[in-house]
N, C-alpha and C positions, 0 to 999 in steps of 0.2 A: 384609739388615738397609736393603733398598731400598725396601720397601715400607710399611713406619713413616715414613720420611723423606719421601716423596711424598705419601702420602694425606692428610696434614692438609693441607697447600695446595689439593689439589683438592679437598676436601669444603668448605675454607673459600671458595674460588672459587666451587662451587656454591651455598653459601648465601648468598653476598653477591649473586650473579646472581638467585638468587629473591626476594630482598629488593629487589634493583633493580628486577626485573620488576614486582612487586607494587606498588611506588611508582609506576612508569610506568601501570600499569592505573589505579591511583585518579586520577591526574591525568587520564587518557583519559576517564573518566567523569566529572570535574568539567568537563572541557570540553565533551563532549557534552550536558550539562545546562546548562551556563551559556551556550552560544553559542545556545541555542534562547529566551533570556530578552529578546530584543529588543523582541518585541510587548509584552511587559507593562512594560519601562523605557519607550519609545518613546510607548505608548499608554496601556493601563489592561489590568487582569485581567478579560477579558471572552472568551466563548466565541466563536470563529471559524466561517465558513461556515454552512452548511444543516445537513447531518445531523447535526454534532456538538449542535443545538439539540436534536434528538428525543434522543440519547444523554443526555444530560444530563439532559432531563425524566423519562425511564425512571431514572435513578440516584437522581433526588429522589425517585421513587415508590419506589424500593426501599429506600432508609435509612429513608424513614418508616411505610412498612406491613410490611417484612420480605419473605423471598425466597418465601414460601408464595403470597402475596397478588399479588406479581409474576408467578409463572408462572400466576395464574389472571386476571390483569389484561385486563378486556375494553374497550379504550379505545373511548368512543362517541363522543369530540370531534375523531375523525378519520374521513375516508370516508364522510360522512354520505351518507346514511343506514343504510351497511353497517357502518360500526364496523370495527375491527380488534382480534384477539387478540394482545396484545404478546408473552406468554410462547411463544407457537408460532412466530412469525415474526420472531425478532430471534436474532442471535448473541449469547449472554449473557457472552461471555468479557470485554470491555470494562465493561461495566456491573457485573458482579461483581468483577471487579477493582479497580475505583475505590471500590465499596462497602466492601470490604474495608479497603481503605488507610484509609478515611474512618472506618471501626468502630475498627481499630487505633490512630489518632491521637487519637480520643475517647477510648478506653481507656487511653490514657497521659495522658489531661488535657491533650491539646493541641487546644483546641477550634477547629478548623478548618471553615469550611463547606464544602456540599458542593461548591459551585460553584470554590473553590479547588483542591479536591482534585481536580477534572475538569480544572480548566486545566494544572496542573504533573503529570499523568500520563503525558502523552507525553515531556517533558522526561526524566522519571524513568526510562521505559522506553528510552527512546534511549542512557543509559548501560548499560544493561542487554544492549541488543543489540550495543554496543560488545565488551562482555565476552563476550558470546556468539561475535562473531567472533573474537577472538582465540583463543578453544576451539578453533573451527573449522579455522582456517589453523594454529593449532600443531598440530594432528593432520595436518595435511597436509605442512606444510614446515618446521616448528619454531619456536620462540620468538619469535626474529628477524622473520620473517614474520607470525606472530600479532598481534605489537605494532604494527606497519607497517600492516597491514591494519585493526586495532581504531582508530586513528587516524585515518585514511584514513574510515573509516564514520562516525567522531564527528562530520566535518564536510562530508560528502557533501551539496550542495545539495539532491538528488533525495530523499534521506530527510530532510533539513530541512524541505521544502516540507509533509511530512506529520507531522511531529512538532513543532513549535513550542508555544511553550505557548500553549493554548487550542485548539489542533487537537486536539478531541476526539472522533477517530474510531477506526474498528477497527482502522484500519493504526496505530495508537500502538502497540496491544500485540502485533499480529499479526507483524509484521518480526520482533519479537524472538522469538516462537515457532517463526517459521519457520526462524530461523539456528539457536536451539538445539536442533530437531528435527533438523536437518542435523548438526549437531554430534554428537548421542548417537547418529546411524546409524553415521556414520565412526568414533566411539569403539567402538561396537559390533564394526563390521567389521574394527578394527585389534585389538580383545583377544578379542573371541568370547566376551563376558560377558554371560549372561542378565540380570543386574541392570540393565546398561546398556539392553539389550533392552528391559526393562520401564519404565525411563525414557524411554525413546524412543519406546513406544505414550502413556505419560502425556503426554509434551510434545506428541505429535501430537493427542492430545484436546484439550488447552488452544488448539493452532492452529484444530481444529475448531470449539471454541467461540467464537472470535476474530472469524473472516473467512472468507469463502467462497471465498477463495483456497486453503485447505485441499486444494482439487484438483489444485494443481501439484504438491504433495509427493505424493500419491498415485499421480500418475503419472510422476514424474521418479525416484522411488527404484524403480520397477518398470523403469524404462528402464535405470537404472544396473547392476540384476541380470542383465536379460536380456543386456546389455552383457558382463557378465563372464562368464556361461555361455558367450554365443558366441566369446568370446575366449580360452577355456580356463584362466579363472582362479575356477573354482568353487571352494570351501572351504565345511568346516564353519562357520566364522566368517561367510560369507556368508549361509549358511543361518539361524543364530541371529540375524543381524542383519535378516533381512527376515520370517521366517515369523511371529515374535510380532506383529511390526507391524501384519501383515495381519489376524490372527486378534483380538488383543485390541484394535488401532487400532480396526478394522471395529466390534466390539462396543461400545465406548467413544464413539464417532463416532454410531452409532445411538441412544443416549440424548440428545443433544440434539435439543430439540423441533423446530427448525428443519429439521434434517437427516433424521432419522427412519429411514425406510425407503429413504430415497434412497441411503443408504451401501451398498445393494446392489441397487436397483433402476435405478439410472441408469448411463448410457454412461460416465460420467467415472470410475466405479470398476471398470469391467470390467476393463481391463487388468492390474491388481493381482490380481483372480484367476485371470486366463490364467498369467501369471508363478508365480503359488502353484503352481499344478498343475504347471507347467514345472519350477520347482526341485525340487518332490518326486521327480517322475521322475529327475532328475538327480542328486539324492541316494540315491536307490534303487538306481541303476545304478553310483553310485560304492561303496556300499556292498557290492554283489554281487561287484565286483570284486575287493574285498580279501578276500573267505573263498570264492569257487571259484575253482578252476582255469582255465586258458584255454580249454577246449574247453567245460566246464560254464557259463563265462561267456558265451560265445558264444550259445548256447540259450537262456539267463535273460534275456540283453540283447532277444534278439529276442520274448521272451514279455513283459517288460516293457513295450517300446517299441510292440508292439500293442494289449497294455492300454491303457497310456497314450494312443494314438491314439484308442483308442473313447472313451475316457472324456472327452479332449479335444473330439471330434466331438459327443458328447452334451451338453457344455457349451456348445458353440458354437452348437449347434441350439436350445438353451435361450434363449440370449443372443440370438440373431437373431429368434427368437420375439417375445421380449420388446421389443427394439429395432423389429422391424416393428408393433407394435401402437403406437406411439407416432408422433404426426404428425412431431415433430421427431426420430426415430430416437433418443429417449432423452437427446439432450442439451440442455440447457439455452441459453437465447437468446443469453446472454452467452458460452457455452462454443463455439457454432455461429459466433458473431461474431468469435471468435478463431482458429477452425479455417478460416474463409472471411471473409477481410475486408468482404466485399462483402455478407454475409449481412442484417446489421441495416441497412444503408441500403435492402435490396431489401425485407424483409419486417416489421422491427421498427423503426419509425422513433422510438420512445420511447428505447430505446437509441443510436441514431446521434444523436439530439439533444443528447444529454450532451457538454459538451466535452472530458471527461476520457476519453471513449470515440474521440477522434478518433485517428488516426494522428500521429505525431509527426514533427514536421520535424529537417530536419541541425540547427539553431542550439540547438534543445532539448537535443540530447544534450549539445553543449558546454555549455551552461548548467547541466544538471543534472548531469553528472558530470566535465566539464572534461578535466582533461589524463589523467585515467584511460581514457577511449577510445584514448588512444595507449601506454598501458602495457599494456592488457589483452592484446595479443599476443604482447608480452614473456612474461608471466606464462602464457599458455597453452604457451608453447616451453620454460619452466623445469618446467612439470607433468610434461612428456615424458622428463624428465631427472632420474632416471627415472621411468617411468610405473609408478603403483602404483593400487591399488583407490581410495585417498582421492584422490589427483589426476586419475583419471579421471572419479569423481564431480564434483568441483569444474568439471572441462572441459564435460561433459555440462551443469551448470548454467548456466554462462555460456554456452553455445551456445543453449539453449532459451529462458533468458530472455532473449537479443539478438533473438530472433524475435519472442518474444510483446511487449516493448516497443515492436517495431517496427510492429506491427498496432494497439496501445491504448497512447497516452500515460500512462495510469494506473499500467501495469506497468511504467515507469521504474522504480518502487520497488521492484520484484523484480531488476531488474536492477542496481541499485546494490550490494547487499550485494555479489553474484558480481563485479563491476567491482573493488570495494575489496581482495578477497580476491587476485584475479587482480594487481591493481596491487601489493598490498602482497609479493607472492610477488615480482615483477619488480625491486622497489625493494631488497628486503632482499636479494636475490641480488646485484644490481649493487653494491650498496655493501658487501658483504662481499667481492666479488673486488677492487673497487678501492680498499678499506682493507687488505686483506690484501697486495696487491700492495705498496702503500706503506709497511707496517709492516714486511715482509720486507726488502725494500729499504734501508729506513732502518738496521736492524738489522744488515743485513749491511756497509753502509759504515761503520758506527761501531765494528763488534767485529772484523772481520777484514780482511786486508790487499785492496787494492783489486785486484791480480793475482788472487787467489782467490775473487772475488767470486761467480762464478758456483755453483763447486762449494761453497763454504761455506755459500751459501744452501739449497742442496740438501739438503746434507749434516746443516746443523743442522735443518732441517725434520725428518729422517727420524729424528734421534736425540731429537730431543724430542717427538715421536708415539709413537716405538716404545718410550722407556724406561718411561712410566709404563705403558704397555700392559704390558710385561713383568713389570713388579712386581704389577700387579694382577691378571695371570693366577696368578704365584706364589701370592699371596694367597689367591685362591680356590680353588686346589689344595689348599693347607694347610687352609683351614677346611672344603674337604668331606670331608677324610681324617679330621678331628680331630671336625667336627660338634659343637662346644661352642657356639657363639653363632649361632642363625638369624637374628637380627636383622641382624647386620651382613652375612651372607652375601648377604642380598637386597640391603642397601644396595651391596655391592660388586658384584653383579649389575647393578643399574643403572648405576652409575657404568661399567660396562663396556660396556652398550649406548650410553650417550651418547657413550663415545669411539671407538666403532666406525667412524663418519664419517670423525675425524681419522686414525684407525689405517690405513683405506684409502686416503686420501690417501698417507700416507706410505710406504706398500708400493708406490707407483707409480715406475717407474725416473727417475732423476735427470734425463735429458733431458727427459721428458716435464714434470717439476715446473718447470723452467724454462721451458717453452712457456707455463705457465698465467700468468706474471709478466708485469704489462703494463708498459710505459716508466713511470718514475716520474711524469714531466711527464705525459704522457696520461692517468695515474690520477689526478694532482691537477687536471686541467682538467674530466675527466667528472665527479670527486665534485662540484667547484663546480657544474657544470651540472645535477645531479640535484638538489643542494640549492637551486638557484635556481629549477627547475621546480616543487620542492614547494614553496618561498615562494610563487609565482604562484598556486598550488592554495590555498593557506591564504588569501592576500588575496581570491581570488574567492570561498570558501565564506565569510567572515566578511561580504563587499558581499551575498552572495544572503540571506544569514541576516538582516542588518540592514536590507535596502532592499527586495528583491525578495520575500520570503516572512513580512517580520513584520508587514505589516498586514493588520488583520482585516476581512472582506468588510463587515460590518456597518456598521464605522465606516471611510469612505473620506477619504483625503486626496490634495491636488494641490498643486503646487509654483508658483507664478508670481513675477512681479517683485516683487509686492507682499506677500510671503511665504507661509507656509503656511494651506492652508484645510482646514477639517475638516468633513466633510458627514455628520451624524449623522441623516439621513433616515429610514433605516429604523426607529431606536428610537422616533424621535419619532411616525411613523404606529403603530406596535405600542402606543405608550402612549396613545395618543389612541384607539385601537380598544379597550384595556383600560376606559377611565375612562369613555367617552362611548356605550358601548354597551349592551345585555343581555347577562348570561350567556348565555342561552341563542339569541343571535344567531347564525346561520351566514354566513360570509365566505365567498367565492368568489374565487379568485385561479388563476394558473397554478402548475403544481406545485411549482415551484422556492420557493417562498415559503411552502408550507404547514406543514412542522415549525418554520420561526420564528414564523408566526403563532399557531399552537399553544402555544407553549413562552412566547412573550413575551407575547402578547395573551390568550392564555388563552380563546380562541374556537374554535368549532368550525370546521373547514374540511372542504371538499367532497373536496379532493384533496390528496397531500401527496408527499414525495421517494421513499418508497416504491413507488410506481409499478407497484402488482401488478394493477392492474384497468385494463387497456386501453379498454375500454370508458366507464368513468366519465370517464378523462382526456380521451377524444376527445368526450366530452359536453360539456364545458367549452372543448375546443379549438374545436368547431362554435358554442357559444355565443358566444365571442370573434370568431369568423369570420364570424357573420349579422348580419343588419341588426339596428337596435334592437329593434323590436317583436318578431321573432323571437328573440332573444336575452333579452329580458324574460320572455317564455313559457318559455323553458328554466330561466331561474334561479328564477324563480317556482315552476315544477314541483317543484324541488330545496329549497323553503323558503329561500332566500339573502336576506339583508336587505343584503346589504353586498356590493361588487365591488371588488377592490384591483387597480391596475395600477401599473409601475415605468417609471416615464419619465425618458429622460436627456436629452431634446433640448435642454434650457435649460443645462444644466452640462456637456454631453457625456459624460456617461455610458454607453460603449458595450454594456453587457448590460443593455438594457431589453428590454420587452415588443415593443417594435416589431421590433428585430434577431430576437428569437424568434420572430415572427409566422408566418413560414412553416412551422414546426414543428409549430404549432396547426394549420394548415390540411392540413398533411399527416397528422397523427395523426388529426385529427377526419374527413379525407376517407377514412381507411384504414376507419373504422365506419361513415360516415354518407356513401353517394355522392354527393348531391347537393353536397358541397363539394367543389370541384374547384378545385387549384393555378392551372391556367392562368387561371382567371377573376382573379385578384389580380397577374396579371405582364403586362406590357406589352411585347410583342415577347421574351418571355422572362426580361426584365428586371425586378428588384422595384423599383420606385418609389413614392413619397409626394408627389411633386412635382406641378404641373399635368398632366402626361403619365400619372399612374397612371389605373386602370381605374376605373371607376364602382363596381365592385364593391368595390374595396380602400378608395374614398374614404366609402364607407357603411356598412362594418363596424365592428362597435362596438368592436371595439380601436382604429380610427383616431379613433372619435369620444371613446372615454375619455382617450386619450393626448393629444388636441391641443386640447380643449376650452378655450376662452379662450387660447389659446397666443397669439394674435396681440395680447394685451394687454401682453404682456411687453416687445416691442421695437417693436411697430407693423406687422413685416414676416412674423412668424413663422418666423424663419430658425431650423432644426433644426441644431444644432453637431454632431451626431453622424453624421447623414445628408450634412451639408454643402450643404443647399439650403433653400427655401423651400417651405412646407407647399402641396399643391394645394386642399385647401379649408379656408378660413381662418375664415369665418362660418357658424355653426351652431348650433341650440339642441338640446339634450334633449327628450324627451317622455316616458320611460319612466323614466328616472335624474336623479338630483339631485346634483351635487357636494356634499359634506359637509366634506371636508377635504382641503387639498393640505399639503405638507410646505413647508419654508422655501425649497426649491431645488428643488420641483416635482419631486421625483424619485419620491415616491410620492403617488399619488392616490387618495382614496377616494370612491365613489359610492354612494348608497344607492337601492335599487329602489322606483319610486313605488307606492303603493297603487292597486289596481284599479279602475277607474271603477265607479260603482253602474248596473245596467241597470233600468232603470223603465220599463214600458210605459205608454202613454196620450201624445195630445200636449200635453195641458194640464200633466201631470206632468213631461213633458219640459222644456217653457219655464220651467216653475217651478225645475227643476233646473240649466236653463242659466243662469237670472239668476243664481240662489243661487251657482252655482260660479263664476259671474264675480265678482260681489262678494267671495264669500271669497277669490278671488284675488288680487283689488285689495288688499283689507285685508291678506292675508298679504305682499303684495308692499311695503304700506306697514311693515309692523309688522317683517317681517325686515330686517336690515342683510346686505349683503354682507360678509364680512370680508377680502376680498382687495383691494376698493377702496380 
């Protein structure tokens, strides 16, 4: 009669725990969504940064013209005169996701604009990523660790920086796809279910559609499989978790146009194929071992290993031949820059010029993951107690992500989920131990005499845990003999599995049980310190979300003694281009502003942020680095009508073109040898003052940035470089200023038309006189709007 009395309270407690966990998960999702809305509340609903404007423009085209036109879209407004095939050069996951959301909302008569859907896509998927983190951590260390890790990820600044409202970039959905793929892999590894293995391949396909970082998945999982094989942890569940992913996942990845045959032809994917062969050899050996005698097993193993070695050697020869035929050994430039941190700076200056591709500093770790950096080692230790297939995977995940984040600051985004998982495991284990010590000792002092406190504590724990287990085992034996109700049997088996942890603890000797309990004073103080640590983390995350990562780059703000100043120069310049230039006019600028110019001004650009053609970018860099006449000839050959430069010397905006100018020189000099970086440096120093080199003072970028700058304060003092410029008074002969924004942050120049070449002395004199009179009349007729 013990089982009927004890089972209802346990089932009620499990049901209450499930409902409570579900309610906490809903609150975590609300937190993850709402903490990313500071950018909309403080500023407005606007797309941030540069790349999101291209994604927004593509999503607009998709919702307007349909998916078939999207796949076949040739964009003639970018990379003039080359153009770009959009469907075959983008990762379509983000665009298709936002387009589907927009279609669903409009089908439900919720008339949201495409821009609104794009702005809020990242906050929505941050909630999904938090829930996926809960599922992944639950498979590793239980529900408590999962809830803690999900709450940490919902607020971690590193993820907030890429998922605030308006940050419509690939990482907005890719981080969710990454975590969910890892969860399904661990779920398949724990259950051995082909259903989860198939879902894992589909989730990997979604990750491939979303972000080029999918190569991290297809290399990390083979590393874990190889680790399990080497350490003697091979099982059929490991085979089911890995083999379908390689076969089905690779076939699905090849369907994405931007990936195509790269899924089987590039070095980033070769590790998965080698481990695929190894796991089949191990599986065959383990199968033969089960059906043959020991003597025959030795002969069969020798045969299998010899044949396997021959196959591996043949595959390696094919792979080496493919790798040797490529100048980069089958690796992409970004992959090589991860394996060799000095590669980009030596050979690919375009990659090295991007700020997010630089190595992070130590303060950036504290800024992006804060106290999690100190909790990660404790989480790693907890994963070894005990070490399982799932916990070994998350340990391998944190180790590899730490390395890659140290090479490229952008990959701090990959480190953040791993740090949250490890910190969640550490915090959950610490709170469990501390609160358990407090609870047992308080119950002991309130229910038992003080003289037998230690024995009563250990005995009470043993009786409390052993009683339900004995009852449950009796119930399960009765149900197995009767076999009347299969549904109840499954429920009892699940309850038995959940009680194994507590029963294993209760089976330990009483002396050891007393050693696990901490003094109540120490437990209370340690709990208070942990709560204080988490409170500091929450305060830092809210500050980072509200101040550090909420400001859109297209609308700048600064705080001074007289209040808040808003700089809307970028949209002012793009609006001027849209309303005062012809539709077919071409605009040249550095590649950073290409996406925004195309999306906001609707004008054709020469280069943009895709950076797929190094020669084209080097041509623009060479023009900016050349004297005015040579630059005019280059731009005129590209049919350019307007040149746009960003200048921050008046208001102190540091990310202007003068600060980026050396990268233009390096990229241009990599293709055109007459551009040499030392010509722009004075004794190895980059200067714009009176000590600057003549080459620097006469290049186009210097002239377009500092033209008429002396008229602002009479001294031409650059607030970014904190010095007076070297050449203050000069005129432009081949370019004319047509627009400068209110704070001088964006300046637009127009190429002057070429002069007519007429032979003959009399005609020359006539043309000279006519040109002088026309110039005088034009000077009288035109007014300078900046005086």
